[in-house]
All heavy atoms as an XYZ file, in Angstrom:
841
protein
N      21.286     63.086   -141.568
C      21.190     64.459   -141.945
C      20.192     65.229   -141.040
O      19.155     64.642   -140.827
C      20.967     64.622   -143.431
C      20.908     66.037   -143.961
S      20.951     66.060   -145.671
C      21.501     67.678   -146.088
N      20.461     66.409   -140.629
C      19.429     67.188   -139.918
C      18.265     67.385   -140.787
O      18.323     67.664   -141.996
C      20.104     68.564   -139.448
C      21.108     68.360   -138.514
C      19.051     69.470   -139.039
C      21.798     69.589   -138.016
N      17.086     67.216   -140.154
C      15.843     67.409   -140.901
C      15.703     68.841   -141.568
O      16.209     69.747   -141.000
C      14.616     67.225   -139.935
N      15.252     68.798   -142.727
C      15.146     70.098   -143.482
C      14.355     71.128   -142.762
O      14.712     72.370   -142.814
C      14.452     69.711   -144.853
C      14.678     70.747   -145.971
C      16.171     70.962   -146.229
C      13.930     70.302   -147.292
N      13.291     70.820   -142.080
C      12.575     71.796   -141.291
C      13.379     72.478   -140.236
O      13.215     73.617   -139.872
C      11.197     71.266   -140.881
C      11.366     70.154   -139.897
O      12.379     69.256   -139.994
O      10.542     69.894   -139.055
N      14.241     71.675   -139.522
C      15.095     72.302   -138.588
C      16.129     73.186   -139.147
O      16.316     74.217   -138.776
C      15.790     71.155   -137.745
C      14.862     70.328   -136.921
C      16.964     71.700   -136.927
C      15.502     69.116   -136.309
N      16.726     72.818   -140.356
C      17.643     73.616   -141.031
C      16.990     74.880   -141.588
O      17.495     75.981   -141.415
C      18.216     72.808   -142.249
C      19.415     73.483   -142.925
C      20.661     73.440   -142.088
N      21.214     72.031   -142.138
C      22.261     71.705   -141.368
N      22.803     72.536   -140.564
N      22.671     70.506   -141.412
N      15.724     74.810   -141.993
C      14.945     75.929   -142.480
C      14.744     76.894   -141.277
O      14.909     78.089   -141.416
C      13.626     75.515   -143.048
C      12.791     76.607   -143.609
C      11.438     76.203   -144.213
N      11.627     75.451   -145.367
C      11.417     74.123   -145.508
N      10.977     73.446   -144.454
N      11.666     73.554   -146.565
N      14.465     76.332   -140.148
C      14.297     77.165   -138.933
C      15.501     77.921   -138.607
O      15.462     79.083   -138.143
N      16.659     77.192   -138.746
C      17.949     77.888   -138.404
C      18.115     79.039   -139.342
O      18.650     80.173   -138.925
C      19.070     76.862   -138.522
C      19.086     75.799   -137.541
C      20.118     74.738   -137.810
O      20.466     74.423   -138.970
N      20.626     74.063   -136.795
N      17.920     78.849   -140.585
C      18.095     79.916   -141.596
C      17.153     81.022   -141.424
O      17.556     82.194   -141.450
C      17.909     79.338   -143.007
C      19.048     78.446   -143.379
C      18.731     77.742   -144.792
C      20.391     79.159   -143.625
N      15.910     80.748   -141.081
C      14.951     81.834   -140.766
C      15.242     82.630   -139.528
O      15.128     83.898   -139.493
C      13.497     81.292   -140.707
C      12.931     80.757   -142.020
C      11.624     80.012   -141.827
C      12.750     81.782   -143.016
N      15.770     81.940   -138.511
C      16.254     82.597   -137.358
C      17.402     83.597   -137.575
O      17.403     84.694   -137.100
C      16.655     81.594   -136.214
C      15.344     80.910   -135.547
O      14.354     81.298   -135.880
O      15.687     79.865   -134.843
N      18.326     83.066   -138.370
C      19.532     83.882   -138.703
C      19.073     85.081   -139.546
O      19.466     86.242   -139.446
C      20.524     83.063   -139.492
C      21.734     83.837   -139.798
C      22.609     84.305   -138.646
N      23.689     85.015   -139.141
C      24.340     85.997   -138.525
N      23.952     86.348   -137.230
N      25.386     86.597   -138.972
N      18.121     84.855   -140.460
C      17.588     86.004   -141.291
C      16.971     86.980   -140.465
O      17.203     88.171   -140.659
C      16.550     85.385   -142.390
C      16.113     86.171   -143.482
C      17.313     86.567   -144.444
C      15.053     85.470   -144.287
N      16.014     86.667   -139.490
C      15.483     87.609   -138.616
C      16.593     88.337   -137.772
O      16.429     89.581   -137.567
C      14.533     86.840   -137.568
C      13.712     87.799   -136.699
C      12.776     86.979   -135.917
O      12.827     85.823   -135.619
N      11.720     87.754   -135.377
N      17.553     87.643   -137.267
C      18.647     88.332   -136.605
C      19.434     89.338   -137.346
O      19.681     90.461   -136.934
C      19.679     87.261   -135.984
C      20.816     87.766   -135.298
C      21.819     86.660   -134.939
O      21.413     85.537   -134.752
O      23.037     86.945   -134.905
N      19.711     88.991   -138.578
C      20.375     89.907   -139.505
C      19.460     91.170   -139.870
O      19.956     92.301   -139.941
C      20.724     89.186   -140.829
C      21.924     88.217   -140.727
C      22.004     87.365   -141.946
C      23.128     89.098   -140.496
N      18.160     90.860   -139.939
C      17.205     91.974   -140.330
C      17.232     92.951   -139.177
O      17.316     94.165   -139.367
C      15.861     91.418   -140.559
C      14.878     92.480   -141.003
O      15.192     93.122   -142.032
O      13.862     92.675   -140.335
N      17.181     92.433   -137.943
C      17.279     93.419   -136.797
C      18.535     94.167   -136.718
O      18.487     95.327   -136.478
C      17.058     92.558   -135.512
O      15.756     91.913   -135.436
N      19.532     93.459   -136.941
C      20.889     94.090   -136.853
C      21.090     95.229   -137.959
O      21.500     96.205   -137.775
C      22.013     93.090   -137.032
C      23.485     93.660   -136.955
C      24.518     92.825   -137.156
N      24.470     91.596   -136.448
C      25.176     90.456   -136.655
N      25.964     90.422   -137.639
N      24.971     89.396   -135.810
N      20.470     94.818   -139.141
C      20.584     95.897   -140.223
C      19.768     97.098   -139.958
O      20.135     98.201   -140.327
C      20.220     95.264   -141.556
C      21.281     94.285   -142.137
C      20.817     93.711   -143.473
C      22.637     94.981   -142.375
N      18.628     96.870   -139.343
C      17.764     98.067   -138.991
C      18.512     98.839   -137.905
O      18.393    100.105   -137.971
C      16.382     97.552   -138.453
C      15.440     97.288   -139.518
N      15.422     95.957   -140.058
C      14.481     98.027   -140.201
C      14.469     95.973   -141.038
N      13.901     97.164   -141.093
N      19.192     98.287   -136.996
C      19.964     99.028   -135.986
C      21.031     99.813   -136.650
O      21.342    100.970   -136.293
N      21.768     99.225   -137.650
C      22.917     99.896   -138.314
C      22.281    101.014   -139.150
O      22.801    102.219   -139.101
C      23.604     98.868   -139.267
C      24.419     97.879   -138.516
C      24.465     99.613   -140.293
C      24.989     96.801   -139.220
N      21.198    100.783   -139.799
C      20.585    101.889   -140.506
C      20.138    103.095   -139.574
O      20.344    104.263   -139.976
C      19.289    101.350   -141.235
C      18.638    102.350   -142.154
C      17.518    101.660   -142.991
O      17.768    100.753   -143.709
O      16.365    102.128   -142.754
N      19.635    102.821   -138.473
C      19.217    103.888   -137.508
C      20.481    104.583   -137.050
O      20.429    105.809   -136.935
C      18.531    103.186   -136.314
N      21.532    103.892   -136.806
C      22.767    104.542   -136.333
C      23.345    105.426   -137.431
O      23.806    106.542   -137.205
C      23.780    103.450   -135.921
C      25.083    103.979   -135.440
C      24.937    104.616   -133.963
O      24.058    104.216   -133.183
O      25.789    105.489   -133.687
N      23.306    104.982   -138.621
C      23.790    105.779   -139.789
C      22.940    107.072   -139.950
O      23.479    108.025   -140.492
C      23.925    104.967   -141.026
C      24.988    103.848   -141.043
C      24.969    103.043   -142.224
C      26.379    104.483   -140.937
N      21.581    106.951   -139.680
C      20.755    108.060   -139.912
C      20.762    109.072   -138.749
O      20.288    110.151   -138.910
C      19.262    107.571   -140.150
C      19.091    106.896   -141.445
O      19.949    107.066   -142.344
O      18.103    106.067   -141.625
N      21.479    108.774   -137.644
C      21.477    109.665   -136.536
C      22.289    110.899   -136.818
O      23.208    110.889   -137.680
C      22.086    108.983   -135.272
O      23.496    108.706   -135.481
N      22.007    112.105   -136.238
C      22.655    113.341   -136.547
C      24.131    113.271   -136.150
O      24.579    112.488   -135.178
C      21.925    114.286   -135.627
C      20.868    113.619   -134.882
C      20.950    112.241   -135.228
N      24.933    114.002   -136.891
C      26.360    114.077   -136.664
C      26.779    115.227   -135.796
O      26.036    116.219   -135.679
C      27.085    114.292   -137.999
C      27.018    113.061   -138.883
N      25.877    112.813   -139.654
C      27.831    112.001   -139.112
C      26.041    111.693   -140.244
N      27.281    111.187   -139.953
N      27.781    115.085   -135.116
C      28.407    116.183   -134.208
C      28.942    117.300   -135.098
O      29.388    117.111   -136.243
C      29.567    115.552   -133.447
O      30.215    116.556   -132.656
N      28.827    118.470   -134.515
C      29.332    119.612   -135.266
C      30.831    119.833   -134.959
O      31.498    120.503   -135.736
C      28.610    120.885   -134.804
C      27.120    120.836   -135.040
C      26.595    122.157   -135.404
C      25.099    122.151   -135.561
N      24.659    121.983   -136.906
N      31.374    119.211   -133.891
C      32.807    119.277   -133.619
C      33.550    118.437   -134.673
O      33.233    117.315   -134.935
C      33.031    118.731   -132.237
C      34.487    118.730   -131.839
O      35.074    119.850   -131.724
O      35.178    117.628   -131.734
N      34.664    118.988   -135.274
C      35.372    118.350   -136.257
C      35.974    117.071   -135.912
O      35.838    116.027   -136.619
C      36.432    119.291   -136.776
C      37.162    118.811   -137.991
C      36.854    118.777   -139.248
C      38.468    117.995   -137.886
N      37.736    118.137   -140.039
C      38.735    117.600   -139.210
C      39.212    117.559   -136.916
C      39.813    116.920   -139.544
C      40.355    116.832   -137.250
C      40.732    116.525   -138.583
N      36.581    116.988   -134.642
C      37.218    115.802   -134.214
C      36.135    114.694   -134.002
O      36.347    113.487   -134.329
C      38.065    116.039   -132.956
C      39.275    116.770   -133.325
C      40.129    116.939   -131.972
O      39.942    116.372   -131.051
O      41.110    117.945   -132.109
N      35.119    115.069   -133.322
C      34.052    114.104   -133.120
C      33.468    113.542   -134.454
O      33.123    112.411   -134.597
C      32.948    114.731   -132.283
C      33.379    114.890   -130.780
O      34.436    114.239   -130.393
O      32.625    115.688   -130.039
N      33.328    114.481   -135.366
C      32.667    114.142   -136.649
C      33.621    113.104   -137.357
O      33.149    112.269   -138.047
C      32.433    115.361   -137.525
N      34.916    113.360   -137.295
C      35.862    112.412   -137.907
C      35.774    111.034   -137.279
O      35.787    110.043   -137.957
C      37.295    112.900   -137.684
N      35.643    110.922   -135.917
C      35.556    109.714   -135.252
C      34.137    109.053   -135.676
O      34.105    107.779   -135.946
C      35.552    109.823   -133.721
C      35.280    108.518   -133.069
C      37.016    110.238   -133.360
N      33.189    109.875   -135.760
C      31.786    109.299   -136.157
C      31.855    108.715   -137.604
O      31.272    107.635   -137.921
C      30.726    110.446   -136.082
C      30.314    110.730   -134.679
C      29.392    112.014   -134.623
O      29.093    112.515   -135.756
O      29.034    112.303   -133.536
N      32.660    109.474   -138.405
C      32.720    108.941   -139.896
C      33.473    107.624   -139.866
O      33.077    106.726   -140.697
C      33.398    110.012   -140.702
C      33.485    109.698   -142.138
C      32.163    109.470   -142.791
N      32.248    108.782   -144.034
C      31.277    107.845   -144.459
N      30.234    107.674   -143.785
N      31.502    107.184   -145.548
N      34.501    107.480   -139.119
C      35.158    106.211   -139.135
C      34.285    105.048   -138.654
O      34.241    103.995   -139.188
C      36.406    106.248   -138.145
C      37.518    107.042   -138.741
C      38.702    107.161   -137.814
O      38.657    106.565   -136.727
O      39.661    107.896   -138.073
N      33.420    105.418   -137.544
C      32.500    104.388   -137.115
C      31.442    104.112   -138.166
O      31.036    102.917   -138.244
N      31.041    105.048   -138.919
C      30.025    104.908   -140.061
C      30.593    103.964   -141.058
O      29.937    103.146   -141.640
C      29.599    106.178   -140.572
C      28.682    106.915   -139.767
C      28.206    108.337   -140.272
O      28.803    108.712   -141.388
O      27.423    108.915   -139.700
N      31.923    104.044   -141.430
C      32.519    103.201   -142.445
C      32.455    101.707   -141.957
O      32.234    100.854   -142.707
C      33.919    103.710   -142.741
C      33.998    104.989   -143.500
C      35.396    105.501   -143.593
O      36.380    104.755   -143.240
O      35.562    106.683   -144.168
N      32.744    101.522   -140.629
C      32.693    100.181   -140.053
C      31.236     99.661   -140.171
O      30.974     98.543   -140.650
C      33.195    100.160   -138.688
C      32.897     98.879   -137.994
C      34.647    100.523   -138.564
N      30.254    100.534   -139.814
C      28.866    100.081   -139.800
C      28.475     99.838   -141.252
O      27.709     98.791   -141.544
C      27.967    101.175   -139.244
C      28.097    101.414   -137.714
C      27.224    102.620   -137.329
C      27.577    100.105   -137.066
N      28.872    100.598   -142.262
C      28.582    100.381   -143.575
C      29.084     98.986   -144.111
O      28.436     98.180   -144.809
C      29.094    101.402   -144.493
C      28.297    102.802   -144.342
C      28.875    103.971   -145.078
O      30.061    103.806   -145.682
O      28.218    104.996   -144.957
N      30.278     98.733   -143.686
C      30.888     97.395   -144.059
C      30.137     96.232   -143.452
O      29.828     95.259   -144.080
N      29.704     96.436   -142.168
C      28.927     95.325   -141.418
C      27.546     95.260   -142.097
O      27.015     94.181   -142.329
C      28.769     95.673   -140.073
C      29.896     95.653   -139.068
C      29.596     96.220   -137.662
C      30.356     94.177   -139.029
N      27.002     96.312   -142.596
C      25.651     96.311   -143.314
C      25.798     95.631   -144.632
O      24.961     94.745   -144.908
N      26.894     95.868   -145.375
C      27.044     95.117   -146.618
C      27.305     93.671   -146.417
O      26.687     92.914   -147.234
C      28.225     95.843   -147.378
C      28.006     97.147   -147.928
C      29.109     97.827   -148.478
O      30.251     97.381   -148.336
N      28.924     99.072   -149.031
N      28.045     93.273   -145.425
C      28.266     91.885   -145.154
C      27.012     91.238   -144.829
O      26.672     90.080   -145.134
C      29.273     91.691   -144.017
N      26.138     91.960   -143.963
C      24.869     91.387   -143.577
C      23.939     91.274   -144.735
O      23.170     90.281   -144.821
N      23.948     92.170   -145.609
C      23.063     92.002   -146.788
C      23.497     90.893   -147.721
O      22.639     90.189   -148.257
C      23.121     93.422   -147.699
C      22.394     94.528   -146.923
C      22.597     95.819   -147.684
O      23.354     96.006   -148.607
N      21.827     96.756   -147.133
N      24.823     90.706   -147.817
C      25.314     89.493   -148.507
C      24.874     88.208   -147.973
O      24.469     87.251   -148.610
C      26.831     89.564   -148.729
C      27.464     88.435   -149.531
C      26.811     88.214   -150.900
O      26.541     89.252   -151.586
O      26.697     87.033   -151.335
N      24.967     88.217   -146.654
C      24.563     86.917   -145.919
C      23.038     86.725   -146.084
O      22.514     85.610   -146.358
C      24.813     87.002   -144.486
C      24.555     85.697   -143.728
C      25.054     85.653   -142.404
O      25.736     86.619   -141.843
O      24.765     84.645   -141.664
N      22.193     87.848   -146.050
C      20.757     87.666   -146.338
C      20.428     87.101   -147.751
O      19.680     86.256   -147.889
C      20.084     89.027   -146.151
C      20.022     89.370   -144.685
C      18.645     89.004   -146.736
C      19.577     90.758   -144.324
N      21.287     87.493   -148.760
C      21.126     87.027   -150.123
C      21.417     85.545   -150.192
O      20.722     84.663   -150.731
C      22.008     87.804   -151.096
C      21.421     89.037   -151.494
C      22.220     89.687   -152.656
N      23.543     90.197   -152.228
C      23.775     91.397   -151.748
N      22.697     92.226   -151.483
N      24.964     91.765   -151.408
N      22.516     85.196   -149.411
C      22.868     83.627   -149.388
C      21.763     82.861   -148.762
O      21.460     81.685   -149.133
C      24.175     83.507   -148.700
C      25.415     83.937   -149.520
C      26.671     83.390   -148.954
N      26.905     83.842   -147.614
C      27.481     84.906   -147.011
N      27.944     85.818   -148.003
N      27.704     85.185   -145.820
N      21.212     83.425   -147.542
C      20.161     82.670   -146.916
C      18.833     82.576   -147.770
O      18.336     81.505   -147.846
C      19.843     83.380   -145.559
C      21.046     83.167   -144.551
C      18.547     82.858   -144.983
C      20.902     84.039   -143.322
N      18.563     83.572   -148.395
C      17.341     83.616   -149.291
C      17.514     82.568   -150.439
O      16.665     81.860   -150.767
C      16.995     84.909   -149.736
C      16.363     85.813   -148.747
C      15.990     87.092   -149.263
N      15.302     87.882   -148.174
C      15.259     89.178   -148.126
N      15.858     89.902   -149.124
N      14.735     89.882   -147.130
N      18.705     82.538   -150.921
C      19.105     81.516   -152.019
C      18.902     80.126   -151.465
O      18.400     79.194   -152.185
C      20.413     81.775   -152.557
N      19.433     79.866   -150.221
C      19.349     78.477   -149.598
C      17.905     78.162   -149.366
O      17.523     77.074   -149.636
C      20.098     78.489   -148.329
N      17.112     79.160   -149.010
C      15.676     78.867   -148.723
C      15.017     78.498   -150.093
O      14.118     77.597   -150.142
C      15.010     79.951   -148.073
C      15.445     80.280   -146.566
C      14.941     81.619   -146.120
C      14.907     79.136   -145.662
N      15.421     79.219   -151.152
C      14.833     78.915   -152.406
C      15.310     77.439   -152.967
O      14.402     76.714   -153.433
C      15.336     79.937   -153.433
C      14.731     79.735   -154.882
C      13.303     79.822   -154.992
O      12.713     80.662   -154.232
N      12.679     78.990   -155.872
N      16.484     77.118   -152.619
C      16.934     75.647   -153.044
C      16.136     74.708   -152.245
O      15.855     73.595   -152.771
C      18.377     75.611   -152.718
C      19.268     76.300   -153.756
C      20.757     75.845   -153.774
N      21.418     76.087   -152.406
C      21.865     77.225   -151.875
N      21.732     78.321   -152.567
N      22.376     77.270   -150.654
N      15.747     74.998   -150.946
C      14.950     74.134   -150.180
C      13.621     74.008   -150.797
O      13.118     72.817   -150.979
C      14.755     74.684   -148.768
C      15.997     74.465   -147.850
S      15.586     75.162   -146.174
C      17.108     74.748   -145.350
N      13.006     75.091   -151.301
C      11.667     75.010   -151.865
C      11.712     74.208   -153.190
O      10.821     73.497   -153.586
C      11.124     76.412   -152.172
C      10.613     77.189   -150.996
C       9.969     78.482   -151.341
N      10.808     79.445   -151.869
C      11.577     80.338   -151.116
N      11.503     80.272   -149.786
N      12.321     81.158   -151.717
N      12.770     74.255   -153.884
C      13.047     73.580   -155.184
C      13.486     72.035   -154.972
O      13.723     71.425   -155.949
C      13.960     74.277   -156.052
C      13.420     75.636   -156.458
C      14.409     76.560   -157.141
O      15.656     76.236   -157.179
O      14.073     77.645   -157.654
N      13.845     71.704   -153.738
C      14.309     70.383   -153.416
C      15.814     70.215   -153.796
O      16.210     69.039   -153.936
N      16.520     71.234   -153.896
C      17.872     71.229   -154.224
C      18.914     71.513   -153.175
O      20.081     71.533   -153.341
C      18.146     72.099   -155.516
C      17.350     71.730   -156.690
C      17.466     72.779   -157.814
O      18.179     73.694   -157.650
O      16.723     72.573   -158.858
N      18.377     71.831   -151.978
C      19.214     72.114   -150.863
C      20.015     70.956   -150.396
O      19.581     69.864   -150.434
C      18.276     72.614   -149.644
C      19.194     72.993   -148.397
C      19.751     74.187   -148.332
C      19.368     72.091   -147.338
C      20.576     74.587   -147.252
C      20.133     72.491   -146.279
C      20.783     73.676   -146.221
O      21.526     73.936   -145.125
N      21.265     71.234   -149.989
C      22.188     70.167   -149.591
C      22.945     69.543   -150.751
O      23.867     68.659   -150.490
N      22.794     70.054   -151.900
C      23.617     69.634   -153.118
C      24.297     70.796   -153.705
O      23.753     71.928   -153.805
C      22.703     69.029   -154.120
C      22.036     67.793   -153.671
C      20.747     67.786   -153.059
C      22.679     66.580   -153.778
C      20.200     66.589   -152.515
C      22.088     65.378   -153.222
C      20.851     65.502   -152.666
O      20.238     64.281   -152.147
N      25.597     70.640   -154.059
C      26.424     71.673   -154.590
C      25.825     72.146   -155.938
O      25.427     71.339   -156.790
C      27.813     71.053   -154.875
S      28.965     72.307   -155.527
N      25.653     73.424   -155.900
C      25.031     74.093   -157.170
C      26.018     74.062   -158.286
O      25.576     74.180   -159.522
C      24.654     75.576   -156.942
C      23.517     75.695   -155.855
C      25.789     76.432   -156.570
N      27.252     73.721   -158.132
C      28.270     73.693   -159.280
C      28.455     72.303   -159.813
O      28.304     72.061   -160.921
C      29.572     74.240   -158.788
C      30.509     74.450   -159.828
C      31.563     75.368   -159.635
O      31.626     76.066   -158.518
N      32.448     75.632   -160.532
N      28.654     71.289   -158.865
C      28.949     69.931   -159.359
C      27.828     68.865   -159.034
O      27.846     67.845   -159.602
C      30.214     69.400   -158.754
S      30.177     69.037   -156.945
N      26.812     69.300   -158.222
C      25.702     68.451   -157.870
C      25.912     67.394   -156.883
O      24.955     66.770   -156.501
N      27.146     67.342   -156.276
C      27.240     66.308   -155.225
C      26.680     66.894   -153.946
O      26.499     67.979   -153.704
C      28.898     66.084   -155.054
O      29.472     67.307   -154.536
C      29.505     65.480   -156.227
N      26.381     65.892   -153.058
C      25.817     66.224   -151.777
C      26.858     66.981   -150.885
O      28.020     66.634   -150.875
C      25.466     64.875   -151.079
C      24.492     65.253   -149.831
C      23.902     63.997   -149.284
O      23.988     62.954   -149.897
O      23.260     64.078   -148.181
N      26.380     68.073   -150.281
C      27.267     68.865   -149.402
C      27.419     68.099   -148.092
O      26.356     67.673   -147.505
C      26.745     70.305   -149.232
C      27.586     71.086   -148.220
C      26.556     70.977   -150.576
N      28.571     67.961   -147.557
C      28.755     67.253   -146.283
C      28.014     67.889   -145.098
O      27.880     69.105   -145.003
C      30.254     67.182   -145.940
N      27.460     66.981   -144.235
C      26.670     67.488   -143.131
C      27.426     68.418   -142.202
O      26.913     69.465   -141.818
C      26.204     66.258   -142.297
C      25.380     66.577   -141.084
C      23.974     66.889   -141.446
O      23.535     66.724   -142.593
O      23.281     67.551   -140.584
N      28.762     68.095   -142.035
C      29.581     68.996   -141.230
C      29.693     70.423   -141.810
O      29.655     71.377   -141.052
C      30.969     68.452   -141.025
C      31.005     67.242   -140.096
O      29.963     67.002   -139.324
O      32.010     66.470   -140.117
N      29.763     70.497   -143.074
C      29.856     71.774   -143.750
C      28.544     72.500   -143.612
O      28.565     73.694   -143.394
C      30.208     71.591   -145.229
C      30.404     72.851   -146.005
C      31.104     72.624   -147.342
N      31.105     73.810   -148.186
C      31.849     74.903   -147.938
N      32.733     74.950   -146.969
N      31.720     75.975   -148.691
N      27.480     71.862   -143.813
C      26.161     72.483   -143.638
C      25.850     72.967   -142.184
O      25.260     73.959   -141.981
C      25.000     71.522   -144.085
C      24.832     71.303   -145.535
C      23.863     70.269   -145.899
C      24.576     72.581   -146.357
N      26.466     72.204   -141.195
C      26.306     72.580   -139.872
C      27.071     73.947   -139.563
O      26.600     74.780   -138.879
C      26.897     71.529   -138.910
C      26.037     70.314   -138.861
O      24.862     70.350   -139.115
N      26.637     69.201   -138.482
N      28.162     74.152   -140.266
C      28.954     75.314   -140.095
C      28.414     76.515   -141.020
O      28.325     77.659   -140.490
C      30.448     75.077   -140.398
C      31.216     74.247   -139.508
C      32.575     73.999   -140.099
C      31.351     74.920   -138.201
N      27.997     76.171   -142.135
C      27.621     77.096   -143.119
C      26.247     76.701   -143.812
O      26.305     76.186   -144.945
C      28.655     77.347   -144.260
C      30.008     77.653   -143.834
C      31.004     77.399   -144.928
C      30.066     79.086   -143.357
N      25.157     76.803   -143.033
C      23.826     76.246   -143.575
C      23.434     76.814   -144.865
O      22.624     76.278   -145.536
C      22.948     76.512   -142.431
C      23.574     77.450   -141.506
C      25.007     77.401   -141.683
N      23.854     78.049   -145.213
C      23.434     78.692   -146.380
C      24.387     78.363   -147.605
O      24.120     78.844   -148.763
C      23.275     80.229   -146.276
N      25.413     77.579   -147.481
C      26.401     77.386   -148.436
C      25.846     76.722   -149.654
O      25.112     75.737   -149.513
C      27.584     76.657   -147.987
O      28.635     76.574   -149.060
C      27.321     75.202   -147.569
N      26.085     77.227   -150.868
C      25.596     76.532   -152.119
C      26.742     75.645   -152.639
O      26.376     74.866   -153.599
C      25.453     77.718   -153.078
C      26.489     78.759   -152.624
C      26.652     78.533   -151.151
N      27.945     75.542   -152.011
C      28.965     74.704   -152.557
C      29.457     73.556   -151.576
O      29.465     73.785   -150.447
C      30.209     75.654   -152.895
C      29.863     76.719   -153.820
C      29.870     78.083   -153.390
C      29.579     76.482   -155.182
C      29.554     79.065   -154.315
C      29.288     77.510   -156.127
C      29.327     78.771   -155.630
N      29.884     72.487   -152.324
C      30.617     71.491   -151.520
C      31.998     72.097   -151.187
O      32.299     73.096   -151.720
C      30.704     70.156   -152.294
S      31.747     70.347   -153.783
N      32.645     71.414   -150.319
C      34.033     71.939   -149.926
C      34.978     72.104   -151.186
O      35.733     73.101   -151.282
C      34.671     71.083   -148.813
N      34.941     71.082   -152.008
C      35.805     71.113   -153.181
C      35.480     72.279   -154.107
O      36.521     73.044   -154.506
C      35.688     69.754   -153.959
O      36.484     69.846   -155.028
N      34.277     72.492   -154.416
C      33.920     73.670   -155.282
C      34.082     74.907   -154.668
O      34.462     75.954   -155.259
C      32.518     73.426   -155.835
S      32.396     72.112   -156.959
N      33.900     75.047   -153.299
C      34.130     76.214   -152.557
C      35.581     76.668   -152.564
O      35.926     77.882   -152.757
C      33.690     76.167   -151.172
N      36.552     75.632   -152.483
C      37.988     75.872   -152.604
C      38.316     76.506   -153.991
O      39.207     77.363   -154.045
C      38.675     74.621   -152.263
N      37.613     76.066   -155.022
C      37.948     76.561   -156.370
C      37.405     77.987   -156.516
O      37.842     78.639   -157.394
C      37.191     75.667   -157.344
C      37.796     74.169   -157.460
C      37.009     73.342   -158.369
C      37.406     71.948   -158.286
N      36.506     71.063   -159.032
N      36.443     78.341   -155.778
C      35.704     79.654   -155.829
C      36.797     80.742   -155.403
O      36.660     81.824   -155.651
C      34.501     79.779   -155.062
C      33.374     78.873   -155.564
C      32.850     79.300   -156.878
O      32.658     80.459   -157.150
N      32.730     78.301   -157.835
N      37.622     80.439   -154.506
C      38.549     81.311   -154.049
C      38.615     81.620   -152.638
O      38.968     82.308   -151.983
């Protein structure tokens, strides 16, 4: 299994990347709008996309923070639902996952 400090570093790096991205999205959403109706409509569509990206980023940040908390509590790498060890391959793909593959499939 990958050392916990390496995994923690991966999560912290991703957290920093998301934080930077969300600040950029926030700045873009705060920028002034065009007075032209057609341009304003296009800008609004872009804002909807940015808002969706922002919400997805915030959700990922919550998952990462929860994973870091599980690390502090010594529970990282174990499924929060059934308690079995989460497969290394799964953690490599989804380092913040709280579920084993079986329980994740049940989640929907």
